[in-house]
MOPAC internal coordinates of N, CA, C and O (Angstrom, degrees):
PM7 1SCF
backbone

  N    0.0000 0     0.00 0     0.00 0    0    0    0
  C    1.4384 1     0.00 0     0.00 0    1    0    0
  C    1.5035 1   111.34 1     0.00 0    2    1    0
  O    1.2310 1   120.14 1  -126.85 1    3    2    1
  N    1.2755 1   117.35 1    53.15 1    3    2    1
  C    1.4541 1   122.88 1   172.35 1    5    3    2
  C    1.5107 1   113.59 1    46.86 1    6    5    3
  O    1.2310 1   120.69 1    10.54 1    7    6    5
  N    1.3206 1   116.28 1  -169.46 1    7    6    5
  C    1.4487 1   121.35 1   178.98 1    9    7    6
  C    1.5116 1   112.71 1   -99.51 1   10    9    7
  O    1.2310 1   120.97 1  -166.87 1   11   10    9
  N    1.3331 1   115.74 1    13.13 1   11   10    9
  C    1.4617 1   118.88 1  -177.70 1   13   11   10
  C    1.5219 1   110.52 1   -75.87 1   14   13   11
  O    1.2310 1   121.15 1   -43.44 1   15   14   13
  N    1.3114 1   115.40 1   136.56 1   15   14   13
  C    1.4577 1   119.76 1   176.09 1   17   15   14
  C    1.5187 1   108.36 1  -114.82 1   18   17   15
  O    1.2310 1   120.71 1   -24.43 1   19   18   17
  N    1.3140 1   116.24 1   155.57 1   19   18   17
  C    1.4486 1   120.51 1  -179.78 1   21   19   18
  C    1.5235 1   109.46 1   -87.33 1   22   21   19
  O    1.2310 1   121.01 1   -49.53 1   23   22   21
  N    1.3107 1   115.68 1   130.47 1   23   22   21
  C    1.4546 1   122.54 1   179.40 1   25   23   22
  C    1.5205 1   108.82 1  -108.58 1   26   25   23
  O    1.2310 1   120.24 1   -43.03 1   27   26   25
  N    1.3272 1   117.15 1   136.97 1   27   26   25
  C    1.4689 1   121.42 1  -179.93 1   29   27   26
  C    1.5226 1   109.66 1  -103.53 1   30   29   27
  O    1.2310 1   121.05 1   -49.26 1   31   30   29
  N    1.3204 1   115.60 1   130.74 1   31   30   29
  C    1.4551 1   120.90 1   175.64 1   33   31   30
  C    1.5165 1   108.77 1   -88.35 1   34   33   31
  O    1.2310 1   120.56 1   -42.97 1   35   34   33
  N    1.3284 1   116.53 1   137.03 1   35   34   33
  C    1.4640 1   121.22 1   179.28 1   37   35   34
  C    1.5192 1   109.11 1  -122.51 1   38   37   35
  O    1.2310 1   120.15 1   -41.49 1   39   38   37
  N    1.3290 1   117.31 1   138.51 1   39   38   37
  C    1.4648 1   119.86 1   175.22 1   41   39   38
  C    1.5263 1   110.11 1   -69.33 1   42   41   39
  O    1.2310 1   120.71 1   -33.72 1   43   42   41
  N    1.3072 1   116.25 1   146.28 1   43   42   41
  C    1.4633 1   121.67 1   178.84 1   45   43   42
  C    1.5325 1   108.31 1  -140.60 1   46   45   43
  O    1.2310 1   120.01 1  -109.86 1   47   46   45
  N    1.3475 1   117.59 1    70.14 1   47   46   45
  C    1.4670 1   120.25 1  -173.84 1   49   47   46
  C    1.5253 1   114.42 1   -63.62 1   50   49   47
  O    1.2310 1   119.36 1   155.88 1   51   50   49
  N    1.3280 1   118.82 1   -24.12 1   51   50   49
  C    1.4717 1   118.92 1   179.15 1   53   51   50
  C    1.5266 1   111.41 1   -96.70 1   54   53   51
  O    1.2310 1   120.97 1  -177.45 1   55   54   53
  N    1.3361 1   115.74 1     2.55 1   55   54   53
  C    1.4666 1   122.62 1   175.80 1   57   55   54
  C    1.5160 1   112.41 1    56.96 1   58   57   55
  O    1.2310 1   120.54 1  -133.73 1   59   58   57
  N    1.3222 1   116.57 1    46.27 1   59   58   57
  C    1.4531 1   121.25 1  -177.31 1   61   59   58
  C    1.5182 1   115.51 1  -111.57 1   62   61   59
  O    1.2310 1   119.83 1   170.90 1   63   62   61
  N    1.3398 1   117.93 1    -9.10 1   63   62   61
  C    1.4566 1   119.75 1  -179.27 1   65   63   62
  C    1.5243 1   110.45 1   -72.92 1   66   65   63
  O    1.2310 1   120.29 1   -33.21 1   67   66   65
  N    1.3040 1   117.04 1   146.79 1   67   66   65
  C    1.4625 1   119.25 1   178.12 1   69   67   66
  C    1.5292 1   111.51 1   -74.85 1   70   69   67
  O    1.2310 1   120.63 1   -20.10 1   71   70   69
  N    1.2931 1   116.41 1   159.90 1   71   70   69
  C    1.4572 1   121.44 1   174.29 1   73   71   70
  C    1.5100 1   113.44 1    93.23 1   74   73   71
  O    1.2310 1   121.77 1     4.77 1   75   74   73
  N    1.2982 1   114.21 1  -175.23 1   75   74   73
  C    1.4615 1   122.61 1  -177.00 1   77   75   74
  C    1.5251 1   109.83 1   -72.14 1   78   77   75
  O    1.2310 1   120.89 1   -38.26 1   79   78   77
  N    1.3064 1   115.91 1   141.74 1   79   78   77
  C    1.4550 1   121.78 1   176.77 1   81   79   78
  C    1.5070 1   110.43 1  -132.80 1   82   81   79
  O    1.2310 1   120.44 1    -6.86 1   83   82   81
  N    1.3060 1   116.77 1   173.14 1   83   82   81
  C    1.4592 1   122.87 1   177.72 1   85   83   82
  C    1.5245 1   107.49 1  -139.04 1   86   85   83
  O    1.2310 1   120.48 1   -37.71 1   87   86   85
  N    1.3062 1   116.68 1   142.29 1   87   86   85
  C    1.4639 1   120.87 1   179.60 1   89   87   86
  C    1.5202 1   110.10 1   -90.35 1   90   89   87
  O    1.2310 1   121.46 1   -39.06 1   91   90   89
  N    1.3147 1   114.81 1   140.94 1   91   90   89
  C    1.4560 1   121.08 1  -178.57 1   93   91   90
  C    1.5142 1   108.35 1  -149.70 1   94   93   91
  O    1.2310 1   120.43 1   -46.16 1   95   94   93
  N    1.3452 1   116.78 1   133.84 1   95   94   93
  C    1.4601 1   119.71 1   173.54 1   97   95   94
  C    1.5220 1   108.19 1   -64.23 1   98   97   95
  O    1.2310 1   119.54 1   -40.75 1   99   98   97
  N    1.3165 1   118.48 1   139.25 1   99   98   97
  C    1.4705 1   119.80 1   178.07 1  101   99   98
  C    1.5326 1   110.42 1   -77.06 1  102  101   99
  O    1.2310 1   121.26 1  -114.70 1  103  102  101
  N    1.3064 1   115.19 1    65.30 1  103  102  101
  C    1.4536 1   123.07 1  -176.18 1  105  103  102
  C    1.5305 1   107.48 1  -133.68 1  106  105  103
  O    1.2310 1   119.60 1   -53.93 1  107  106  105
  N    1.3314 1   118.37 1   126.07 1  107  106  105
  C    1.4636 1   120.13 1  -179.33 1  109  107  106
  C    1.5281 1   113.55 1   -54.11 1  110  109  107
  O    1.2310 1   119.93 1   145.46 1  111  110  109
  N    1.3270 1   117.74 1   -34.54 1  111  110  109
  C    1.4642 1   120.90 1   179.33 1  113  111  110
  C    1.5310 1   110.83 1   -66.06 1  114  113  111
  O    1.2310 1   120.13 1   140.82 1  115  114  113
  N    1.3242 1   117.36 1   -39.18 1  115  114  113
  C    1.4692 1   121.08 1   177.66 1  117  115  114
  C    1.5247 1   110.66 1   -66.08 1  118  117  115
  O    1.2310 1   120.38 1   139.97 1  119  118  117
  N    1.3195 1   116.87 1   -40.03 1  119  118  117
  C    1.4617 1   120.67 1   177.89 1  121  119  118
  C    1.5282 1   110.17 1   -63.24 1  122  121  119
  O    1.2310 1   120.21 1   134.53 1  123  122  121
  N    1.3199 1   117.20 1   -45.47 1  123  122  121
  C    1.4602 1   120.80 1   179.76 1  125  123  122
  C    1.5258 1   111.14 1   -61.48 1  126  125  123
  O    1.2310 1   120.44 1   138.99 1  127  126  125
  N    1.3216 1   116.77 1   -41.01 1  127  126  125
  C    1.4588 1   120.79 1   179.13 1  129  127  126
  C    1.5311 1   110.46 1   -64.58 1  130  129  127
  O    1.2310 1   120.51 1   135.70 1  131  130  129
  N    1.3235 1   116.64 1   -44.30 1  131  130  129
  C    1.4652 1   120.33 1   179.03 1  133  131  130
  C    1.5261 1   110.77 1   -62.36 1  134  133  131
  O    1.2310 1   120.18 1   140.52 1  135  134  133
  N    1.3225 1   117.26 1   -39.48 1  135  134  133
  C    1.4622 1   120.74 1   178.45 1  137  135  134
  C    1.5263 1   110.46 1   -66.76 1  138  137  135
  O    1.2310 1   120.55 1   135.17 1  139  138  137
  N    1.3169 1   116.56 1   -44.83 1  139  138  137
  C    1.4585 1   120.77 1  -178.49 1  141  139  138
  C    1.5302 1   111.18 1   -62.96 1  142  141  139
  O    1.2310 1   120.72 1   142.32 1  143  142  141
  N    1.3230 1   116.23 1   -37.68 1  143  142  141
  C    1.4660 1   120.81 1  -179.11 1  145  143  142
  C    1.5309 1   112.86 1   -85.47 1  146  145  143
  O    1.2310 1   120.77 1   177.38 1  147  146  145
  N    1.3467 1   116.14 1    -2.62 1  147  146  145
  C    1.4705 1   122.17 1  -177.56 1  149  147  146
  C    1.5328 1   110.66 1    55.70 1  150  149  147
  O    1.2310 1   121.36 1  -137.93 1  151  150  149
  N    1.3199 1   115.00 1    42.07 1  151  150  149
  C    1.4627 1   121.71 1  -175.86 1  153  151  150
  C    1.5248 1   112.94 1   -74.42 1  154  153  151
  O    1.2310 1   119.46 1   151.76 1  155  154  153
  N    1.3193 1   118.64 1   -28.24 1  155  154  153
  C    1.4665 1   120.22 1  -176.56 1  157  155  154
  C    1.5240 1   111.58 1   -64.80 1  158  157  155
  O    1.2310 1   120.13 1   137.55 1  159  158  157
  N    1.3052 1   117.35 1   -42.45 1  159  158  157
  C    1.4578 1   120.32 1   179.34 1  161  159  158
  C    1.5244 1   111.64 1   -60.03 1  162  161  159
  O    1.2310 1   120.71 1   136.90 1  163  162  161
  N    1.3230 1   116.24 1   -43.10 1  163  162  161
  C    1.4718 1   119.88 1   179.40 1  165  163  162
  C    1.5192 1   111.46 1   -69.80 1  166  165  163
  O    1.2310 1   120.26 1   134.31 1  167  166  165
  N    1.3200 1   117.11 1   -45.69 1  167  166  165
  C    1.4703 1   120.75 1  -176.53 1  169  167  166
  C    1.5228 1   111.94 1   -66.04 1  170  169  167
  O    1.2310 1   120.84 1   142.58 1  171  170  169
  N    1.3280 1   116.00 1   -37.42 1  171  170  169
  C    1.4633 1   120.40 1  -176.83 1  173  171  170
  C    1.5269 1   112.67 1   -95.48 1  174  173  171
  O    1.2310 1   120.93 1   177.17 1  175  174  173
  N    1.3246 1   115.83 1    -2.83 1  175  174  173
  C    1.4721 1   122.16 1   179.57 1  177  175  174
  C    1.5251 1   111.89 1    55.52 1  178  177  175
  O    1.2310 1   121.51 1  -127.67 1  179  178  177
  N    1.3301 1   114.71 1    52.33 1  179  178  177
  C    1.4552 1   121.03 1   178.13 1  181  179  178
  C    1.5254 1   108.95 1  -126.75 1  182  181  179
  O    1.2310 1   121.04 1   -22.46 1  183  182  181
  N    1.3051 1   115.61 1   157.54 1  183  182  181
  C    1.4576 1   121.06 1   173.21 1  185  183  182
  C    1.5163 1   107.53 1  -120.55 1  186  185  183
  O    1.2310 1   120.96 1   -22.48 1  187  186  185
  N    1.2967 1   115.78 1   157.52 1  187  186  185
  C    1.4546 1   120.27 1  -179.71 1  189  187  186
  C    1.5117 1   111.12 1   108.99 1  190  189  187
  O    1.2310 1   121.45 1     2.90 1  191  190  189
  N    1.2987 1   114.83 1  -177.10 1  191  190  189
  C    1.4630 1   122.65 1  -178.62 1  193  191  190
  C    1.5303 1   108.81 1   -77.86 1  194  193  191
  O    1.2310 1   120.42 1   -47.94 1  195  194  193
  N    1.3289 1   116.80 1   132.06 1  195  194  193
  C    1.4650 1   121.71 1  -179.70 1  197  195  194
  C    1.5232 1   108.73 1  -108.12 1  198  197  195
  O    1.2310 1   120.33 1   -60.30 1  199  198  197
  N    1.3353 1   116.98 1   119.70 1  199  198  197
  C    1.4595 1   123.15 1   178.72 1  201  199  198
  C    1.5202 1   108.20 1   -91.36 1  202  201  199
  O    1.2310 1   120.38 1   -66.11 1  203  202  201
  N    1.3174 1   116.88 1   113.89 1  203  202  201
  C    1.4538 1   121.14 1  -178.48 1  205  203  202
  C    1.5273 1   112.16 1  -106.39 1  206  205  203
  O    1.2310 1   120.02 1  -161.51 1  207  206  205
  N    1.3230 1   117.56 1    18.49 1  207  206  205
  C    1.4640 1   121.81 1  -177.09 1  209  207  206
  C    1.5156 1   113.67 1   -59.19 1  210  209  207
  O    1.2310 1   120.21 1   132.58 1  211  210  209
  N    1.3333 1   117.20 1   -47.42 1  211  210  209
  C    1.4682 1   120.78 1  -179.85 1  213  211  210
  C    1.5298 1   110.69 1   -65.16 1  214  213  211
  O    1.2310 1   120.60 1   140.79 1  215  214  213
  N    1.3120 1   116.46 1   -39.21 1  215  214  213
  C    1.4669 1   121.00 1   177.98 1  217  215  214
  C    1.5274 1   110.74 1   -66.21 1  218  217  215
  O    1.2310 1   120.31 1   137.25 1  219  218  217
  N    1.3268 1   117.01 1   -42.75 1  219  218  217
  C    1.4623 1   120.91 1   178.77 1  221  219  218
  C    1.5261 1   111.18 1   -61.75 1  222  221  219
  O    1.2310 1   120.49 1   138.61 1  223  222  221
  N    1.3259 1   116.66 1   -41.39 1  223  222  221
  C    1.4672 1   120.65 1   178.70 1  225  223  222
  C    1.5264 1   110.43 1   -63.92 1  226  225  223
  O    1.2310 1   120.20 1   137.77 1  227  226  225
  N    1.3182 1   117.22 1   -42.23 1  227  226  225
  C    1.4663 1   121.61 1   178.14 1  229  227  226
  C    1.5304 1   110.44 1   -60.55 1  230  229  227
  O    1.2310 1   120.48 1   136.52 1  231  230  229
  N    1.3219 1   116.70 1   -43.48 1  231  230  229
  C    1.4628 1   120.46 1  -179.74 1  233  231  230
  C    1.5223 1   110.63 1   -66.59 1  234  233  231
  O    1.2310 1   120.11 1   138.14 1  235  234  233
  N    1.3367 1   117.39 1   -41.86 1  235  234  233
  C    1.4774 1   120.18 1   177.15 1  237  235  234
  C    1.5276 1   110.47 1   -60.00 1  238  237  235
  O    1.2310 1   120.49 1   135.25 1  239  238  237
  N    1.3214 1   116.68 1   -44.75 1  239  238  237
  C    1.4676 1   120.55 1  -178.62 1  241  239  238
  C    1.5239 1   111.14 1   -66.13 1  242  241  239
  O    1.2310 1   119.97 1   137.68 1  243  242  241
  N    1.3240 1   117.66 1   -42.32 1  243  242  241
  C    1.4689 1   119.87 1  -178.57 1  245  243  242
  C    1.5160 1   111.25 1   -69.92 1  246  245  243
  O    1.2310 1   120.34 1   146.77 1  247  246  245
  N    1.3276 1   116.95 1   -33.23 1  247  246  245
  C    1.4641 1   120.47 1   177.46 1  249  247  246
  C    1.5216 1   110.20 1   -68.20 1  250  249  247
  O    1.2310 1   120.25 1   138.28 1  251  250  249
  N    1.3257 1   117.13 1   -41.72 1  251  250  249
  C    1.4642 1   121.71 1  -179.78 1  253  251  250
  C    1.5247 1   110.98 1   -66.57 1  254  253  251
  O    1.2310 1   120.29 1   143.07 1  255  254  253
  N    1.3269 1   117.06 1   -36.93 1  255  254  253
  C    1.4593 1   121.66 1  -177.69 1  257  255  254
  C    1.5165 1   112.34 1   -74.54 1  258  257  255
  O    1.2310 1   120.79 1   138.30 1  259  258  257
  N    1.3290 1   116.09 1   -41.70 1  259  258  257
  C    1.4627 1   119.78 1  -174.37 1  261  259  258
  C    1.5225 1   112.48 1   -81.03 1  262  261  259
  O    1.2310 1   120.09 1   157.81 1  263  262  261
  N    1.3277 1   117.43 1   -22.19 1  263  262  261
  C    1.4536 1   119.93 1  -179.32 1  265  263  262
  C    1.5112 1   113.60 1    84.35 1  266  265  263
  O    1.2310 1   119.58 1   173.21 1  267  266  265
  N    1.3098 1   118.40 1    -6.79 1  267  266  265
  C    1.4579 1   122.00 1   175.60 1  269  267  266
  C    1.5177 1   109.06 1  -144.45 1  270  269  267
  O    1.2310 1   120.02 1   -30.24 1  271  270  269
  N    1.3249 1   117.58 1   149.76 1  271  270  269
  C    1.4463 1   119.85 1  -173.13 1  273  271  270
  C    1.5211 1   115.31 1   -66.68 1  274  273  271
  O    1.2310 1   119.41 1   135.96 1  275  274  273
  N    1.2941 1   118.74 1   -44.04 1  275  274  273
  C    1.4634 1   119.62 1  -176.01 1  277  275  274
  C    1.5184 1   110.03 1  -142.62 1  278  277  275
  O    1.2310 1   121.28 1   -80.13 1  279  278  277
  N    1.3010 1   115.15 1    99.87 1  279  278  277
  C    1.4571 1   119.77 1   178.82 1  281  279  278
  C    1.5111 1   111.43 1   -79.34 1  282  281  279
  O    1.2310 1   120.15 1   -14.87 1  283  282  281
  N    1.2972 1   117.32 1   165.13 1  283  282  281
  C    1.4565 1   122.32 1   179.43 1  285  283  282
  C    1.5185 1   109.96 1   -59.64 1  286  285  283
  O    1.2310 1   120.59 1   -52.45 1  287  286  285
  N    1.3336 1   116.47 1   127.55 1  287  286  285
  C    1.4536 1   121.71 1   177.61 1  289  287  286
  C    1.5152 1   114.32 1    71.26 1  290  289  287
  O    1.2310 1   120.00 1  -159.51 1  291  290  289
  N    1.3176 1   117.60 1    20.49 1  291  290  289
  C    1.4607 1   119.49 1  -175.44 1  293  291  290
  C    1.5256 1   111.84 1  -101.61 1  294  293  291
  O    1.2310 1   119.80 1  -137.05 1  295  294  293
  N    1.3050 1   117.99 1    42.95 1  295  294  293
  C    1.4574 1   121.73 1   177.28 1  297  295  294
  C    1.5265 1   109.50 1   -72.97 1  298  297  295
  O    1.2310 1   120.87 1   -28.99 1  299  298  297
  N    1.2797 1   115.94 1   151.01 1  299  298  297
  C    1.4491 1   121.63 1   177.25 1  301  299  298
  C    1.5122 1   108.51 1  -125.97 1  302  301  299
  O    1.2310 1   120.93 1   -36.21 1  303  302  301
  N    1.2939 1   115.83 1   143.79 1  303  302  301
  C    1.4574 1   119.66 1   176.15 1  305  303  302
  C    1.5177 1   108.00 1   -96.32 1  306  305  303
  O    1.2310 1   121.14 1   -43.20 1  307  306  305
  N    1.2951 1   115.42 1   136.80 1  307  306  305
  C    1.4506 1   121.13 1   174.32 1  309  307  306
  C    1.5085 1   105.18 1   -92.30 1  310  309  307
  O    1.2310 1   120.62 1   -60.82 1  311  310  309
  N    1.3216 1   116.42 1   119.18 1  311  310  309
  C    1.4517 1   120.62 1  -176.86 1  313  311  310
  C    1.5054 1   113.35 1   -72.34 1  314  313  311
  O    1.2310 1   121.35 1    -4.81 1  315  314  313
  N    1.2893 1   115.02 1   175.19 1  315  314  313
  C    1.4667 1   121.55 1  -178.93 1  317  315  314
  C    1.5278 1   109.12 1   -57.15 1  318  317  315
  O    1.2310 1   120.46 1   -47.01 1  319  318  317
  N    1.3230 1   116.72 1   132.99 1  319  318  317
  C    1.4554 1   119.74 1   178.30 1  321  319  318
  C    1.5217 1   110.85 1   -63.82 1  322  321  319
  O    1.2310 1   120.66 1   -35.33 1  323  322  321
  N    1.3126 1   116.34 1   144.67 1  323  322  321
  C    1.4623 1   120.84 1  -179.92 1  325  323  322
  C    1.5064 1   110.20 1  -114.16 1  326  325  323
  O    1.2310 1   120.10 1   180.00 1  327  326  325

């Protein structure tokens, strides 16, 4: 299986994690679009498979809590992949 390693995306709502991040609306539709366009690899300058499971769960939870998918000023930073 080649030399590709799986990278995990982590939410960073307070923008405190070190390293490169990417901004994403906390909206499931935005996440799906970013995944379909393979935007995370380009934005984070990584190669390989990107696991967005933890990020998807965070977005689902924040959407359920807030009652709306993307409130004003509710951008989230995706922290450095681990």
